[in-house]
C-alpha positions in Angstrom: 99.7 115.6 94.9 97.0 115.7 97.4 97.4 117.0 101.1 96.9 115.2 103.9 95.2 115.9 107.2 98.3 116.4 109.6 96.5 116.0 112.9 94.0 113.2 111.4 96.9 111.3 110.2 99.3 111.5 113.0 96.2 110.6 115.3 95.7 107.5 113.0 99.2 106.1 113.0 99.7 106.9 116.8 96.7 104.6 117.8 96.8 101.0 118.5 94.8 98.7 116.6 95.1 100.8 113.2 98.2 99.9 111.0 98.7 96.4 112.3 95.4 95.6 110.8 96.6 96.0 107.4 100.4 96.3 107.4 101.7 92.8 107.3 104.5 92.9 104.5 106.6 90.2 105.2 103.5 87.6 105.6 100.9 88.9 103.7 99.9 87.8 100.0 102.4 90.2 98.6 105.2 89.4 100.8 107.3 88.4 97.7 106.7 92.0 96.5 107.9 93.5 99.7 110.8 91.1 100.1 112.0 92.2 96.6 112.8 95.6 98.5 115.0 94.0 100.9 116.7 92.3 97.9 117.3 95.4 96.0 119.4 97.0 99.2 121.2 93.5 99.8 122.0 93.1 96.1 123.1 96.9 95.0 124.1 98.3 98.4 127.7 97.5 100.1 126.9 97.2 103.7 129.6 98.3 106.2 129.2 96.7 109.5 130.7 99.8 111.4 127.6 101.9 110.1 125.0 103.5 112.7 121.6 103.5 110.9 118.5 105.1 111.7 115.5 103.3 110.7 112.8 106.0 110.4 109.1 104.6 110.6 110.7 101.3 111.2 107.4 99.3 111.2 108.0 95.6 111.7 111.5 96.1 111.9 112.3 94.4 108.6 114.9 97.1 107.1 116.4 97.5 110.6 117.2 93.9 110.7 118.6 93.7 107.7 121.5 96.4 108.6 121.5 94.9 112.0 122.0 91.5 110.3 125.3 92.9 108.7 126.6 93.9 112.0 125.4 97.7 111.9 124.5 99.5 114.9 120.4 100.3 114.3 118.0 102.6 116.0 114.7 102.1 114.9 111.8 104.7 115.6 107.9 104.5 115.0 104.8 106.5 116.0 102.4 103.4 116.3 102.7 101.5 119.4 101.6 98.0 117.8 104.3 98.6 115.1 106.8 99.2 118.0 106.0 95.8 119.7 106.1 94.0 116.5 109.4 95.2 116.0 110.6 94.2 119.1 109.5 90.7 118.5 111.5 91.0 115.2 114.7 91.9 117.1 114.3 89.3 119.9 113.3 86.7 117.3 116.6 87.3 115.4 118.7 87.7 118.4 119.6 91.1 117.4 119.1 92.9 121.0 122.8 94.2 121.0 122.6 95.9 117.7 119.2 96.8 117.0 116.9 99.1 119.5 113.4 100.4 118.8 111.7 103.1 120.6 108.8 105.8 119.7 109.9 108.4 117.5 108.3 111.0 114.9 109.8 111.5 111.6 108.8 115.0 111.5 110.7 115.7 114.7 114.0 113.8 115.1 115.1 116.3 118.0 116.4 113.5 120.4 119.3 113.0 118.0 122.0 115.3 117.3 123.2 116.3 113.8 125.3 114.2 111.8 124.7 111.4 114.1 124.3 108.5 111.3 125.7 107.1 108.6 122.6 105.8 107.0 119.0 107.2 107.4 116.2 104.7 106.1 112.8 106.0 105.5 111.0 102.8 103.9 107.2 102.6 103.0 106.6 105.9 105.1 106.8 108.9 102.5 103.2 108.5 101.3 101.6 108.6 104.8 103.9 111.5 105.9 101.6 114.9 106.5 104.8 117.3 106.2 107.4 115.2 104.1 109.4 118.7 103.4 109.8 118.9 107.5 110.6 115.3 107.6 113.3 115.2 105.0 114.9 118.2 106.4 115.1 116.6 110.0 116.5 113.3 108.2 119.3 115.2 106.4 120.0 117.2 109.4 120.9 113.7 111.3 122.6 112.2 108.4 126.2 112.5 108.3 127.7 114.6 105.6 128.9 111.4 103.7 125.9 109.4 104.6 123.2 107.7 102.7 119.6 108.2 102.7 117.2 104.8 101.6 113.6 105.7 101.2 111.0 103.9 99.2 107.9 105.9 97.7 104.8 105.1 95.4 105.3 106.8 92.3 102.3 108.4 90.8 103.6 107.3 87.2 103.1 103.8 88.1 100.1 101.5 87.1 99.6 101.2 91.2 99.8 104.7 91.6 97.7 105.7 88.9 94.6 103.2 90.2 95.5 104.3 93.6 94.8 107.9 92.7 92.0 107.2 90.9 90.4 105.3 94.1 91.2 108.4 96.3 89.8 110.7 93.9 86.7 108.9 93.9 86.6 108.4 97.4 87.3 112.0 98.4 84.0 112.7 96.2 81.8 109.9 97.3 83.0 110.3 101.3 84.8 113.2 101.6 84.3 113.1 105.4 86.8 109.8 105.6 90.3 110.4 106.7 92.8 110.0 103.6 96.0 108.6 104.7 98.1 107.9 101.8 99.2 109.8 98.3 101.7 109.3 95.3 104.8 111.4 94.5 106.0 112.2 90.9 109.8 111.8 90.6 110.0 115.5 89.8 107.9 116.6 92.9 110.4 114.3 95.0 113.7 115.5 93.4 112.4 119.2 94.4 111.6 118.0 98.0 114.9 116.2 98.2 116.9 119.2 96.9 114.9 121.5 99.5 116.5 119.4 102.2 120.1 119.1 100.7 119.7 115.7 99.4 120.3 114.5 95.7 118.9 111.3 94.1 121.8 108.7 93.2 120.2 105.4 92.3 116.7 103.7 92.4 115.0 100.4 91.6 111.5 99.4 90.8 109.7 96.9 92.4 106.6 95.2 90.6 105.5 97.3 87.2 102.7 94.7 87.3 101.9 94.8 91.0 98.6 97.2 90.8 97.1 95.7 93.9 99.9 96.6 96.3 97.8 97.4 99.2 95.0 94.6 99.1 93.4 96.5 101.9 91.8 98.8 99.3 90.7 96.2 97.0 89.8 93.2 99.4 90.3 89.3 98.4 88.2 88.3 95.4 89.1 86.4 92.2 90.4 89.8 90.2 92.7 90.5 93.1 94.1 87.0 93.3 94.5 86.9 89.5 96.3 90.3 89.4 98.4 89.0 92.5 99.4 86.0 90.5 100.5 88.1 87.6 102.9 89.9 89.7 104.2 87.1 91.7 104.9 85.7 88.1 106.7 89.1 87.0 108.7 89.1 90.6 109.9 85.6 90.0 111.6 86.8 86.6 112.1 90.3 87.8 112.4 90.9 91.4 113.3 94.5 90.6 114.4 96.4 87.8 117.6 98.7 87.5 117.2 100.2 84.1 116.1 103.9 85.2 113.0 104.2 82.8 111.6 101.0 83.9 112.4 101.4 87.5 110.5 104.5 87.9 107.5 102.9 87.0 107.6 100.4 89.7 104.7 100.2 92.2 107.4 101.1 94.8 110.4 102.6 94.1 113.5 101.8 96.3 115.9 104.8 96.1 119.5 106.0 97.3 120.1 109.9 97.9 123.2 111.5 99.1 123.6 114.9 100.6 124.3 117.5 98.0 128.1 118.0 98.8 128.7 114.2 98.4 127.2 113.8 95.2 128.9 116.9 93.7 132.2 115.5 94.7 
């Protein structure tokens, strides 16, 4: 697990004209892949409309909108001004202004929120970009109610996509060492340890896209090879939008996971 430059990554994600240039999960060529993450939550989680939800790193507001659409009261925070603007457009476009509030926030400092404030905390598509995941997990656990649910996604280093991404990062670090690295992967064992240190334990998980090896087109561009790989991933998604068998799911390009506070899991 490579380390990220905390200041460099923080400055990058807080700056306009960066993330919005490449992060278009709902409308890009891999929308089918990212929509499957939403489907997994919709299918596997019985959403209670009474829940208060914190969506950390809300991005375009996809996951917050899912919960708000079920009647939950949602607060979405993000570091990036463009993402906040897009999330606001999402909220207004879906008519969710009364249930989904969006504002600036940092996963590693949620001090604006009191302890035990939320029934659900989401951290989707963000783990691989956080310089200090240990600190972020501690903050998210702090604001989660004792019986709450922590939902997150991550890129497994065991996946085909993770392996290719790590090879790319290894080569880039040697060929262009001065360039900022903004992402990394995690092994299941490493994440289990980080969750445990924050007082959380994995309960269930679902894998999306075993064969989606080009899950970030910004890395590989648009060419005949990428289009062919995307066609394979799309065919897989039509047959298996996501996997539930643990030994298969852990090798998805993205894993959608549900963790609970340790005391709740042990109960």
